[in-house]
DRENTILO-176039 format. One record per atom (N, C-alpha, C): residue number from 1; z, y, x; atom name; residue in one letter. Coordinates in pm, whole numbers, plus 50000, padded with zeros to 5 digits. Layout:
SITE resi    zz    yy    xx name resn
SITE  NUM     Z     Y     X   CA    a
...
//
This chain:
SITE resi    zz    yy    xx name resn
SITE    1 83160 95529 82283    N    m
SITE    1 83016 95537 82259   CA    m
SITE    1 82955 95636 82359    C    m
SITE    2 82847 95595 82422    N    k
SITE    2 82775 95682 82514   CA    k
SITE    2 82642 95722 82450    C    k
SITE    3 82617 95851 82450    N    i
SITE    3 82497 95904 82384   CA    i
SITE    3 82419 95989 82484    C    i
SITE    4 82287 95969 82487    N    v
SITE    4 82201 96058 82566   CA    v
SITE    4 82103 96123 82471    C    v
SITE    5 82090 96255 82484    N    v
SITE    5 81997 96331 82401   CA    v
SITE    5 81892 96394 82492    C    v
SITE    6 81766 96369 82462    N    i
SITE    6 81656 96424 82541   CA    i
SITE    6 81575 96516 82450    C    i
SITE    7 81578 96643 82483    N    y
SITE    7 81511 96745 82403   CA    y
SITE    7 81373 96776 82460    C    y
SITE    8 81276 96789 82375    N    g
SITE    8 81140 96818 82419   CA    g
SITE    8 81111 96965 82442    C    g
SITE    9 81218 97046 82447    N    q
SITE    9 81201 97188 82471   CA    q
SITE    9 81327 97241 82538    C    q
SITE   10 81315 97358 82602    N    n
SITE   10 81430 97417 82670   CA    n
SITE   10 81517 97502 82577    C    n
SITE   11 81456 97562 82477    N    h
SITE   11 81533 97652 82391   CA    h
SITE   11 81612 97575 82286    C    h
SITE   12 81715 97639 82236    N    k
SITE   12 81805 97575 82140   CA    k
SITE   12 81774 97623 81999    C    k
SITE   13 81668 97562 81943    N    g
SITE   13 81625 97597 81809   CA    g
SITE   13 81677 97497 81706    C    g
SITE   14 81603 97484 81597    N    s
SITE   14 81646 97397 81487   CA    s
SITE   14 81658 97251 81528    C    s
SITE   15 81561 97202 81605    N    t
SITE   15 81564 97063 81649   CA    t
SITE   15 81687 97038 81735    C    t
SITE   16 81714 97128 81826    N    y
SITE   16 81834 97115 81910   CA    y
SITE   16 81961 97108 81825    C    y
SITE   17 81976 97200 81733    N    h
SITE   17 82099 97206 81655   CA    h
SITE   17 82121 97079 81572    C    h
SITE   18 82014 97023 81517    N    i
SITE   18 82028 96900 81437   CA    i
SITE   18 82065 96782 81526    C    i
SITE   19 81996 96768 81639    N    a
SITE   19 82026 96656 81730   CA    a
SITE   19 82167 96669 81788    C    a
SITE   20 82204 96789 81825    N    h
SITE   20 82337 96813 81881   CA    h
SITE   20 82445 96784 81778    C    h
SITE   21 82419 96825 81655    N    e
SITE   21 82512 96800 81545   CA    e
SITE   21 82529 96651 81522    C    e
SITE   22 82419 96577 81525    N    l
SITE   22 82427 96433 81506   CA    l
SITE   22 82507 96367 81618    C    l
SITE   23 82480 96405 81742    N    a
SITE   23 82551 96347 81855   CA    a
SITE   23 82701 96369 81843    C    a
SITE   24 82741 96488 81803    N    n
SITE   24 82883 96518 81787   CA    n
SITE   24 82946 96436 81674    C    n
SITE   25 82870 96412 81569    N    k
SITE   25 82922 96332 81457   CA    k
SITE   25 82936 96186 81495    C    k
SITE   26 82846 96136 81579    N    i
SITE   26 82859 95998 81627   CA    i
SITE   26 82985 95988 81712    C    i
SITE   27 83004 96085 81799    N    g
SITE   27 83125 96092 81881   CA    g
SITE   27 83114 96011 82008    C    g
SITE   28 83184 96056 82111    N    g
SITE   28 83182 95985 82238   CA    g
SITE   28 83135 96074 82351    C    g
SITE   29 83088 96011 82457    N    e
SITE   29 83040 96082 82575   CA    e
SITE   29 82893 96119 82555    C    e
SITE   30 82864 96248 82564    N    i
SITE   30 82728 96297 82537   CA    i
SITE   30 82667 96357 82663    C    i
SITE   31 82545 96311 82696    N    k
SITE   31 82469 96372 82804   CA    k
SITE   31 82341 96428 82745    C    k
SITE   32 82305 96549 82785    N    e
SITE   32 82187 96615 82730   CA    e
SITE   32 82091 96653 82842    C    e
SITE   33 81962 96636 82813    N    f
SITE   33 81857 96675 82906   CA    f
SITE   33 81754 96760 82830    C    f
SITE   34 81707 96864 82896    N    f
SITE   34 81610 96955 82835   CA    f
SITE   34 81480 96950 82915    C    f
SITE   35 81371 96926 82842    N    l
SITE   35 81239 96921 82904   CA    l
SITE   35 81163 97050 82873    C    l
SITE   36 81097 97107 82971    N    p
SITE   36 81069 97056 83105   CA    p
SITE   36 81170 97097 83213    C    p
SITE   37 81280 97163 83175    N    k
SITE   37 81376 97208 83277   CA    k
SITE   37 81428 97093 83361    C    k
SITE   38 81467 96983 83297    N    d
SITE   38 81525 96870 83370   CA    d
SITE   38 81421 96770 83419    C    d
SITE   39 81303 96777 83364    N    f
SITE   39 81190 96697 83414   CA    f
SITE   39 81064 96751 83351    C    f
SITE   40 80969 96792 83433    N    g
SITE   40 80850 96855 83377   CA    g
SITE   40 80720 96817 83445    C    g
SITE   41 80716 96697 83504    N    m
SITE   41 80595 96656 83575   CA    m
SITE   41 80506 96566 83488    C    m
SITE   42 80377 96573 83513    N    f
SITE   42 80282 96491 83440   CA    f
SITE   42 80255 96361 83515    C    f
SITE   43 80239 96252 83439    N    c
SITE   43 80197 96125 83498   CA    c
SITE   43 80060 96146 83563    C    c
SITE   44 80043 96095 83686    N    v
SITE   44 79917 96113 83757   CA    v
SITE   44 79822 95994 83742    C    v
SITE   45 79866 95892 83668    N    g
SITE   45 79779 95777 83642   CA    g
SITE   45 79754 95690 83762    C    g
SITE   46 79850 95683 83855    N    c
SITE   46 79830 95604 83977   CA    c
SITE   46 79844 95454 83953    C    c
SITE   47 79905 95414 83840    N    t
SITE   47 79929 95275 83797   CA    t
SITE   47 80025 95199 83888    C    t
SITE   48 80091 95267 83983    N    n
SITE   48 80185 95198 84071   CA    n
SITE   48 80297 95130 83993    C    n
SITE   49 80343 95192 83885    N    c
SITE   49 80454 95135 83808   CA    c
SITE   49 80413 95004 83741    C    c
SITE   50 80284 94989 83712    N    f
SITE   50 80236 94868 83647   CA    f
SITE   50 80208 94755 83746    C    f
SITE   51 80146 94787 83858    N    v
SITE   51 80100 94682 83949   CA    v
SITE   51 80193 94657 84067    C    v
SITE   52 80281 94753 84096    N    d
SITE   52 80371 94735 84211   CA    d
SITE   52 80516 94751 84168    C    d
SITE   53 80563 94874 84154    N    s
SITE   53 80701 94901 84116   CA    s
SITE   53 80713 95045 84068    C    s
SITE   54 80801 95069 83972    N    e
SITE   54 80825 95205 83926   CA    e
SITE   54 80881 95293 84039    C    e
SITE   55 80937 95228 84139    N    r
SITE   55 80989 95302 84255   CA    r
SITE   55 80876 95369 84334    C    r
SITE   56 80754 95324 84312    N    q
SITE   56 80640 95383 84381   CA    q
SITE   56 80580 95501 84304    C    q
SITE   57 80635 95529 84187    N    c
SITE   57 80591 95647 84111   CA    c
SITE   57 80627 95771 84192    C    c
SITE   58 80536 95866 84207    N    p
SITE   58 80567 95987 84284   CA    p
SITE   58 80680 96071 84225    C    p
SITE   59 80716 96042 84099    N    h
SITE   59 80821 96118 84031   CA    h
SITE   59 80947 96033 84007    C    h
SITE   60 80952 95917 84068    N    y
SITE   60 81063 95824 84045   CA    y
SITE   60 81200 95887 84068    C    y
SITE   61 81217 95954 84181    N    k
SITE   61 81347 96011 84215   CA    k
SITE   61 81387 96121 84118    C    k
SITE   62 81291 96199 84074    N    a
SITE   62 81320 96307 83980   CA    a
SITE   62 81366 96253 83845    C    a
SITE   63 81320 96133 83811    N    l
SITE   63 81354 96072 83682   CA    l
SITE   63 81486 95995 83684    C    l
SITE   64 81539 95965 83801    N    i
SITE   64 81658 95881 83812   CA    i
SITE   64 81773 95925 83721    C    i
SITE   65 81812 96053 83717    N    p
SITE   65 81924 96092 83631   CA    p
SITE   65 81903 96059 83484    C    p
SITE   66 81782 96081 83434    N    i
SITE   66 81755 96053 83293   CA    i
SITE   66 81745 95902 83270    C    i
SITE   67 81679 95831 83361    N    t
SITE   67 81666 95686 83347   CA    t
SITE   67 81804 95620 83345    C    t
SITE   68 81891 95658 83436    N    q
SITE   68 82025 95600 83441   CA    q
SITE   68 82104 95633 83316    C    q
SITE   69 82089 95756 83268    N    a
SITE   69 82160 95796 83146   CA    a
SITE   69 82114 95714 83026    C    a
SITE   70 81984 95688 83015    N    m
SITE   70 81932 95607 82905   CA    m
SITE   70 81981 95463 82917    C    m
SITE   71 81982 95409 83039    N    d
SITE   71 82024 95271 83057   CA    d
SITE   71 82173 95253 83029    C    d
SITE   72 82252 95357 83056    N    d
SITE   72 82397 95350 83034   CA    d
SITE   72 82436 95377 82889    C    d
SITE   73 82347 95442 82815    N    a
SITE   73 82380 95487 82680   CA    a
SITE   73 82380 95375 82577    C    a
SITE   74 82460 95394 82474    N    d
SITE   74 82456 95307 82357   CA    d
SITE   74 82356 95360 82255    C    d
SITE   75 82337 95491 82257    N    v
SITE   75 82246 95558 82162   CA    v
SITE   75 82155 95654 82238    C    v
SITE   76 82024 95643 82214    N    i
SITE   76 81927 95735 82274   CA    i
SITE   76 81869 95821 82162    C    i
SITE   77 81882 95952 82176    N    i
SITE   77 81825 96044 82079   CA    i
SITE   77 81710 96120 82144    C    i
SITE   78 81592 96107 82086    N    l
SITE   78 81475 96184 82129   CA    l
SITE   78 81450 96293 82025    C    l
SITE   79 81447 96417 82070    N    a
SITE   79 81434 96528 81977   CA    a
SITE   79 81324 96624 82022    C    a
SITE   80 81226 96642 81937    N    s
SITE   80 81116 96734 81969   CA    s
SITE   80 81070 96806 81843    C    s
SITE   81 81051 96937 81850    N    p
SITE   81 80990 97007 81737   CA    p
SITE   81 80843 96970 81727    C    p
SITE   82 80784 96998 81615    N    v
SITE   82 80641 96973 81596   CA    v
SITE   82 80560 97080 81667    C    v
SITE   83 80473 97036 81757    N    y
SITE   83 80376 97125 81821   CA    y
SITE   83 80238 97071 81784    C    y
SITE   84 80162 97146 81706    N    v
SITE   84 80030 97105 81658   CA    v
SITE   84 80027 96957 81616    C    v
SITE   85 80119 96921 81527    N    f
SITE   85 80128 96789 81464   CA    f
SITE   85 80177 96678 81558    C    f
SITE   86 80227 96714 81676    N    h
SITE   86 80275 96612 81768   CA    h
SITE   86 80396 96663 81844    C    h
SITE   87 80451 96577 81933    N    v
SITE   87 80563 96620 82015   CA    v
SITE   87 80517 96728 82114    C    v
SITE   88 80611 96793 82175    N    t
SITE   88 80577 96892 82276   CA    t
SITE   88 80510 96824 82395    C    t
SITE   89 80435 96900 82472    N    g
SITE   89 80371 96844 82591   CA    g
SITE   89 80474 96790 82688    C    g
SITE   90 80589 96855 82697    N    a
SITE   90 80694 96811 82787   CA    a
SITE   90 80748 96674 82748    C    a
SITE   91 80767 96652 82617    N    m
SITE   91 80816 96522 82570   CA    m
SITE   91 80711 96414 82595    C    m
SITE   92 80585 96445 82567    N    k
SITE   92 80478 96347 82589   CA    k
SITE   92 80468 96310 82737    C    k
SITE   93 80474 96411 82824    N    a
SITE   93 80466 96385 82968   CA    a
SITE   93 80582 96299 83014    C    a
SITE   94 80699 96322 82956    N    f
SITE   94 80818 96242 82989   CA    f
SITE   94 80799 96097 82946    C    f
SITE   95 80757 96075 82823    N    l
SITE   95 80741 95939 82771   CA    l
SITE   95 80631 95863 82844    C    l
SITE   96 80528 95934 82889    N    d
SITE   96 80419 95871 82965   CA    d
SITE   96 80472 95798 83088    C    d
SITE   97 80579 95846 83146    N    h
SITE   97 80633 95788 83269   CA    h
SITE   97 80704 95654 83246    C    h
SITE   98 80724 95617 83120    N    y
SITE   98 80793 95491 83091   CA    y
SITE   98 80701 95388 83027    C    y
SITE   99 80572 95403 83048    N    g
SITE   99 80479 95303 82997   CA    g
SITE   99 80506 95165 83055    C    g
SITE  100 80552 95160 83178    N    y
SITE  100 80580 95032 83244   CA    y
SITE  100 80694 94957 83177    C    y
SITE  101 80774 95028 83097    N    r
SITE  101 80887 94966 83029   CA    r
SITE  101 80851 94911 82891    C    r
SITE  102 80729 94931 82849    N    w
SITE  102 80689 94876 82720   CA    w
SITE  102 80692 94723 82728    C    w
SITE  103 80712 94662 82612    N    m
SITE  103 80726 94515 82609   CA    m
SITE  103 80608 94441 82669    C    m
SITE  104 80491 94501 82666    N    v
SITE  104 80373 94436 82722   CA    v
SITE  104 80382 94427 82873    C    v
SITE  105 80474 94505 82932    N    h
SITE  105 80487 94504 83078   CA    h
SITE  105 80625 94451 83121    C    h
SITE  106 80716 94540 83155    N    s
SITE  106 80846 94495 83208   CA    s
SITE  106 80960 94572 83143    C    s
SITE  107 80994 94536 83020    N    p
SITE  107 81098 94609 82947   CA    p
SITE  107 81235 94597 83012    C    p
SITE  108 81318 94699 82990    N    e
SITE  108 81457 94699 83034   CA    e
SITE  108 81539 94623 82930    C    e
SITE  109 81606 94515 82973    N    g
SITE  109 81676 94428 82879   CA    g
SITE  109 81782 94496 82795    C    g
SITE  110 81850 94597 82849    N    s
SITE  110 81957 94662 82775   CA    s
SITE  110 81906 94736 82652    C    s
SITE  111 81777 94771 82650    N    m
SITE  111 81722 94843 82535   CA    m
SITE  111 81734 94762 82406    C    m
SITE  112 81730 94632 82417    N    f
SITE  112 81735 94545 82300   CA    f
SITE  112 81875 94540 82238    C    f
SITE  113 81969 94613 82296    N    r
SITE  113 82105 94618 82244   CA    r
SITE  113 82147 94762 82215    C    r
SITE  114 82050 94852 82208    N    k
SITE  114 82078 94994 82185   CA    k
SITE  114 82028 95040 82049    C    k
SITE  115 82076 95157 82010    N    q
SITE  115 82026 95225 81891   CA    q
SITE  115 81957 95354 81935    C    q
SITE  116 81854 95391 81861    N    g
SITE  116 81779 95511 81895   CA    g
SITE  116 81751 95597 81773    C    g
SITE  117 81738 95726 81796    N    v
SITE  117 81709 95820 81687   CA    v
SITE  117 81598 95913 81730    C    v
SITE  118 81502 95936 81641    N    c
SITE  118 81396 96033 81663   CA    c
SITE  118 81418 96149 81565    C    c
SITE  119 81421 96270 81618    N    i
SITE  119 81446 96388 81535   CA    i
SITE  119 81338 96492 81559    C    i
SITE  120 81289 96550 81451    N    t
SITE  120 81192 96659 81464   CA    t
SITE  120 81211 96759 81352    C    t
SITE  121 81164 96881 81377    N    t
SITE  121 81161 96984 81274   CA    t
SITE  121 81027 97056 81281    C    t
SITE  122 80989 97112 81168    N    a
SITE  122 80865 97190 81161   CA    a
SITE  122 80884 97300 81058    C    a
SITE  123 80811 97406 81073    N    a
SITE  123 80812 97508 80970   CA    a
SITE  123 80749 97452 80843    C    a
SITE  124 80652 97359 80864    N    g
SITE  124 80585 97298 80750   CA    g
SITE  124 80548 97154 80775    C    g
SITE  125 80420 97129 80811    N    a
SITE  125 80369 96993 80823   CA    a
SITE  125 80376 96939 80966    C    a
SITE  126 80342 96809 80979    N    g
SITE  126 80334 96745 81110   CA    g
SITE  126 80451 96657 81146    C    g
SITE  127 80544 96642 81055    N    i
SITE  127 80667 96567 81084   CA    i
SITE  127 80638 96419 81108    C    i
SITE  128 80560 96358 81021    N    k
SITE  128 80535 96214 81030   CA    k
SITE  128 80470 96175 81163    C    k
SITE  129 80367 96246 81203    N    s
SITE  129 80298 96211 81327   CA    s
SITE  129 80384 96239 81450    C    s
SITE  130 80469 96339 81444    N    t
SITE  130 80557 96370 81556   CA    t
SITE  130 80665 96265 81572    C    t
SITE  131 80722 96221 81462    N    l
SITE  131 80821 96113 81468   CA    l
SITE  131 80759 95985 81523    C    l
SITE  132 80634 95961 81485    N    k
SITE  132 80564 95841 81533   CA    k
SITE  132 80546 95847 81684    C    k
SITE  133 80516 95963 81739    N    d
SITE  133 80500 95977 81884   CA    d
SITE  133 80623 95924 81958    C    d
SITE  134 80741 95958 81908    N    m
SITE  134 80864 95917 81975   CA    m
SITE  134 80907 95775 81939    C    m
SITE  135 80892 95740 81812    N    s
SITE  135 80937 95607 81770   CA    s
SITE  135 80853 95496 81832    C    s
SITE  136 80726 95523 81863    N    h
SITE  136 80643 95425 81930   CA    h
SITE  136 80708 95382 82061    C    h
SITE  137 80754 95478 82139    N    s
SITE  137 80816 95445 82268   CA    s
SITE  137 80946 95369 82247    C    s
SITE  138 81031 95414 82156    N    l
SITE  138 81157 95343 82133   CA    l
SITE  138 81131 95199 82091    C    l
SITE  139 81034 95180 82000    N    f
SITE  139 81005 95045 81953   CA    f
SITE  139 80953 94956 82065    C    f
SITE  140 80855 95006 82141    N    f
SITE  140 80796 94923 82245   CA    f
SITE  140 80884 94910 82369    C    f
SITE  141 80987 94995 82380    N    w
SITE  141 81089 94971 82482   CA    w
SITE  141 81179 94856 82440    C    w
SITE  142 81183 94828 82309    N    g
SITE  142 81266 94721 82259   CA    g
SITE  142 81396 94766 82196    C    g
SITE  143 81412 94896 82172    N    v
SITE  143 81535 94948 82112   CA    v
SITE  143 81561 94878 81979    C    v
SITE  144 81682 94826 81965    N    a
SITE  144 81713 94734 81855   CA    a
SITE  144 81710 94799 81717    C    a
SITE  145 81762 94918 81707    N    r
SITE  145 81768 94984 81576   CA    r
SITE  145 81722 95128 81592    C    r
SITE  146 81624 95170 81514    N    i
SITE  146 81566 95303 81528   CA    i
SITE  146 81577 95380 81395    C    i
SITE  147 81628 95501 81405    N    y
SITE  147 81640 95590 81289   CA    y
SITE  147 81545 95708 81310    C    y
SITE  148 81493 95761 81200    N    q
SITE  148 81405 95878 81209   CA    q
SITE  148 81453 95985 81112    C    q
SITE  149 81449 96107 81158    N    y
SITE  149 81486 96218 81070   CA    y
SITE  149 81400 96340 81102    C    y
SITE  150 81321 96380 81006    N    g
SITE  150 81238 96499 81021   CA    g
SITE  150 81263 96595 80907    C    g
SITE  151 81265 96724 80940    N    v
SITE  151 81295 96825 80839   CA    v
SITE  151 81193 96939 80845    C    v
SITE  152 81134 96969 80731    N    a
SITE  152 81051 97089 80720   CA    a
SITE  152 81146 97203 80687    C    a
SITE  153 81185 97278 80788    N    v
SITE  153 81292 97378 80773   CA    v
SITE  153 81246 97509 80708    C    v
SITE  154 81113 97530 80701    N    a
SITE  154 81059 97653 80641   CA    a
SITE  154 81117 97777 80709    C    a
SITE  155 81132 97765 80841    N    a
SITE  155 81187 97877 80919   CA    a
SITE  155 81143 97861 81064    C    a
SITE  156 81147 97969 81140    N    t
SITE  156 81108 97964 81281   CA    t
SITE  156 81228 97955 81375    C    t
SITE  157 81348 97965 81321    N    d
SITE  157 81468 97949 81403   CA    d
SITE  157 81583 97898 81317    C    d
SITE  158 81690 97858 81382    N    w
SITE  158 81805 97797 81313   CA    w
SITE  158 81869 97893 81214    C    w
SITE  159 81878 98018 81250    N    n
SITE  159 81943 98116 81164   CA    n
SITE  159 81865 98143 81036    C    n
SITE  160 81736 98109 81038    N    g
SITE  160 81654 98136 80921   CA    g
SITE  160 81655 98025 80817    C    g
SITE  161 81723 97917 80845    N    i
SITE  161 81728 97803 80752   CA    i
SITE  161 81824 97834 80637    C    i
SITE  162 81784 97801 80517    N    s
SITE  162 81865 97831 80399   CA    s
SITE  162 81994 97750 80398    C    s
SITE  163 82094 97800 80330    N    a
SITE  163 82224 97733 80319   CA    a
SITE  163 82207 97597 80252    C    a
SITE  164 82119 97590 80154    N    e
SITE  164 82095 97465 80082   CA    e
SITE  164 82037 97359 80177    C    e
SITE  165 81941 97401 80260    N    k
SITE  165 81879 97307 80353   CA    k
SITE  165 81978 97264 80461    C    k
SITE  166 82063 97355 80505    N    r
SITE  166 82165 97321 80605   CA    r
SITE  166 82263 97218 80550    C    r
SITE  167 82296 97232 80421    N    a
SITE  167 82386 97136 80358   CA    a
SITE  167 82322 96997 80354    C    a
SITE  168 82192 96994 80327    N    a
SITE  168 82120 96866 80325   CA    a
SITE  168 82116 96805 80464    C    a
SITE  169 82098 96888 80567    N    i
SITE  169 82097 96840 80705   CA    i
SITE  169 82233 96783 80742    C    i
SITE  170 82337 96853 80703    N    d
SITE  170 82474 96807 80730   CA    d
SITE  170 82499 96670 80666    C    d
SITE  171 82454 96653 80544    N    k
SITE  171 82472 96527 80472   CA    k
SITE  171 82394 96414 80537    C    k
SITE  172 82269 96442 80577    N    k
SITE  172 82185 96339 80636   CA    k
SITE  172 82235 96297 80774    C    k
SITE  173 82274 96393 80857    N    t
SITE  173 82324 96359 80991   CA    t
SITE  173 82455 96281 80982    C    t
SITE  174 82538 96314 80883    N    a
SITE  174 82664 96239 80864   CA    a
SITE  174 82634 96095 80826    C    a
SITE  175 82531 96074 80743    N    m
SITE  175 82494 95939 80701   CA    m
SITE  175 82441 95857 80817    C    m
SITE  176 82354 95918 80900    N    i
SITE  176 82299 95847 81015   CA    i
SITE  176 82410 95813 81114    C    i
SITE  177 82500 95908 81138    N    a
SITE  177 82612 95884 81230   CA    a
SITE  177 82699 95768 81181    C    a
SITE  178 82722 95763 81051    N    k
SITE  178 82802 95655 80994   CA    k
SITE  178 82734 95521 81014    C    k
SITE  179 82602 95515 80993    N    q
SITE  179 82527 95390 81012   CA    q
SITE  179 82531 95345 81158    C    q
SITE  180 82515 95441 81249    N    i
SITE  180 82517 95408 81391   CA    i
SITE  180 82653 95353 81432    C    i
SITE  181 82758 95420 81388    N    n
SITE  181 82893 95375 81425   CA    n
SITE  181 82928 95240 81364    C    n
SITE  182 82875 95213 81245    N    s
SITE  182 82905 95084 81181   CA    s
SITE  182 82840 94967 81253    C    s
SITE  183 82731 94995 81328    N    r
SITE  183 82660 94890 81401   CA    r
SITE  183 82698 94886 81550    C    r
SITE  184 82779 94978 81592    N    a
SITE  184 82815 94988 81734   CA    a
SITE  184 82876 94858 81785    C    a
SITE  185 82825 94811 81899    N    g
SITE  185 82880 94692 81963   CA    g
SITE  185 82821 94561 81916    C    g
SITE  186 82746 94564 81807    N    h
SITE  186 82688 94437 81758   CA    h
SITE  186 82547 94455 81703    C    h
SITE  187 82477 94554 81757    N    v
SITE  187 82340 94578 81710   CA    v
SITE  187 82243 94481 81776    C    v
SITE  188 82152 94426 81697    N    k
SITE  188 82049 94336 81747   CA    k
SITE  188 81915 94372 81684    C    k
SITE  189 81806 94349 81755    N    p
SITE  189 81674 94386 81701   CA    p
SITE  189 81637 94308 81576    C    p
SITE  190 81554 94370 81494    N    g
SITE  190 81506 94306 81372   CA    g
SITE  190 81388 94215 81398    C    g
SITE  191 81332 94161 81291    N    l
SITE  191 81224 94064 81302   CA    l
SITE  191 81099 94124 81366    C    l
SITE  192 81069 94249 81336    N    k
SITE  192 80949 94312 81390   CA    k
SITE  192 80957 94324 81543    C    k
SITE  193 81073 94367 81593    N    t
SITE  193 81090 94380 81738   CA    t
SITE  193 81091 94244 81805    C    t
SITE  194 81160 94149 81746    N    k
SITE  194 81163 94014 81803   CA    k
SITE  194 81023 93952 81801    C    k
SITE  195 80951 93976 81692    N    g
SITE  195 80816 93922 81683   CA    g
SITE  195 80726 93977 81792    C    g
SITE  196 80738 94108 81819    N    m
SITE  196 80659 94168 81926   CA    m
SITE  196 80700 94111 82062    C    m
SITE  197 80829 94090 82079    N    f
SITE  197 80877 94032 82206   CA    f
SITE  197 80814 93895 82229    C    f
SITE  198 80809 93813 82125    N    y
SITE  198 80754 93678 82141   CA    y
SITE  198 80603 93680 82165    C    y
SITE  199 80534 93775 82105    N    i
SITE  199 80391 93789 82132   CA    i
SITE  199 80369 93826 82278    C    i
SITE  200 80449 93922 82327    N    m
SITE  200 80439 93963 82467   CA    m
SITE  200 80480 93848 82561    C    m
SITE  201 80574 93769 82518    N    r
SITE  201 80619 93653 82597   CA    r
SITE  201 80504 93553 82616    C    r
SITE  202 80427 93531 82510    N    m
SITE  202 80312 93441 82521   CA    m
SITE  202 80209 93496 82618    C    m
SITE  203 80191 93628 82616    N    m
SITE  203 80097 93691 82709   CA    m
SITE  203 80144 93675 82853    C    m
SITE  204 80274 93693 82874    N    q
SITE  204 80327 93680 83010   CA    q
SITE  204 80314 93537 83062    C    q
SITE  205 80322 93441 82973    N    k
SITE  205 80307 93301 83015   CA    k
SITE  205 80166 93273 83066    C    k
SITE  206 80071 93356 83024    N    k
SITE  206 79933 93339 83073   CA    k
SITE  206 79915 93403 83210    C    k
SITE  207 80016 93483 83250    N    g
SITE  207 80017 93536 83385   CA    g
SITE  207 79911 93640 83415    C    g
SITE  208 79888 93736 83324    N    w
SITE  208 79780 93831 83343   CA    w
SITE  208 79816 93943 83441    C    w
SITE  209 79945 93969 83462    N    n
SITE  209 79988 94073 83557   CA    n
SITE  209 80106 94017 83636    C    n
SITE  210 80087 93990 83763    N    s
SITE  210 80189 93922 83843   CA    s
SITE  210 80320 94000 83851    C    s
SITE  211 80312 94132 83856    N    r
SITE  211 80433 94213 83863   CA    r
SITE  211 80518 94193 83738    C    r
SITE  212 80452 94194 83621    N    d
SITE  212 80523 94176 83495   CA    d
SITE  212 80577 94035 83481    C    d
SITE  213 80498 93936 83520    N    v
SITE  213 80542 93797 83510   CA    v
SITE  213 80670 93775 83591    C    v
SITE  214 80675 93830 83710    N    k
SITE  214 80794 93817 83794   CA    k
SITE  214 80916 93878 83727    C    k
SITE  215 80895 93989 83659    N    h
SITE  215 81004 94055 83588   CA    h
SITE  215 81058 93965 83477    C    h
SITE  216 80969 93910 83397    N    w
SITE  216 81009 93822 83288   CA    w
SITE  216 81075 93694 83342    C    w
SITE  217 81022 93641 83448    N    e
SITE  217 81081 93520 83509   CA    e
SITE  217 81220 93550 83563    C    e
SITE  218 81235 93664 83627    N    k
SITE  218 81363 93703 83685   CA    k
SITE  218 81475 93704 83580    C    k
SITE  219 81441 93751 83460    N    h
SITE  219 81541 93761 83353   CA    h
SITE  219 81553 93634 83269    C    h
SITE  220 81469 93536 83296    N    g
SITE  220 81476 93410 83223   CA    g
SITE  220 81416 93416 83085    C    g
SITE  221 81336 93520 83056    N    w
SITE  221 81282 93536 82922   CA    w
SITE  221 81166 93442 82893    C    w
SITE  222 81107 93383 82996    N    l
SITE  222 81001 93285 82973   CA    l
SITE  222 81061 93147 82947    C    l
SITE  223 81193 93138 82964    N    e
SITE  223 81265 93015 82932   CA    e
SITE  223 81346 93040 82805    C    e
SITE  224 81475 93013 82807    N    k
SITE  224 81553 93023 82684   CA    k
SITE  224 81632 93152 82669    C    k
SITE  225 81643 93231 82773    N    k
SITE  225 81721 93354 82763   CA    k
SITE  225 81645 93462 82683    C    k
SITE  226 81722 93546 82613    N    r
SITE  226 81665 93656 82538   CA    r
SITE  226 81743 93783 82568    C    r
SITE  227 81677 93897 82578    N    p
SITE  227 81746 94021 82619   CA    p
SITE  227 81856 94065 82524    C    p
SITE  228 81843 94035 82394    N    w
SITE  228 81944 94078 82300   CA    w
SITE  228 82072 93993 82306    C    w
SITE  229 82068 93884 82382    N    n
SITE  229 82186 93798 82395   CA    n
SITE  229 82249 93806 82535    C    n
SITE  230 82190 93885 82624    N    q
SITE  230 82238 93892 82761   CA    q
SITE  230 82338 94004 82782    C    q
//
C-alpha cells in the first residue's frame, strides 16, 4: 500500500499526529508533505491549466513531487487544522492548483481507483466546513472512496488532549485503517461519483472546452471506457 499525506501546516500538532497515526495503521510506504514548506505558492489565475496544459502553470515544476506522489498512491490523506472555520491558507492554495483535475475538466483516471481521507482538528468549532473544503477536491477529482474524520480536541496542542479523547482517536483511526485495508485493490467509486462523471461526460460531448474534450477522447471516456475499469 502506498500512502501520501499532505499536511496543511508545517508544525506537528494534533492534526499531524492523528494523520500520521492513521497512515502507520494502514501500513505500507508513506510519503509526507508539509505546506507551505514543500509548496507554498498561490494560484495566479492565469487559466493556462484549463485552456492549454497544466505544464504551462508557472508552478508546475514545483508541484511535480507532490503530484507524482498522489498519482502513485493508493491512499491520499489531506490533513488540515481548522483556521477560522476553514482549511489553512496553505492547503487552500495547494488545492487551487488542481482545479484542472476536477471532473468538469480533465480528471486523472487513477483517482477513480484510490481511497482518500480528510482529517481535521479544532479546539472547538469549524470541523464540518473544514472537512468540506478538502472533501470537495477529493470528490471532484474522482477519488473512489472518501473518509472524513474531525475531532474537537479541546486543546491547543497534542500534549493537552485528554487520555479519554486520545483513546477515542486511537479507536477511530484503527477503524478507518481497517476499512481502507479491506477495500485495498478493489475499490470503485459509488453512485454519486459515477453520476457526476456521467454528467460531466455529457458536457464534454458538447465540446465546450477543446482542451478538456481532447483529454476525455484520449482516454476513451466519451466511448465505452471508464476510468474505474482501466
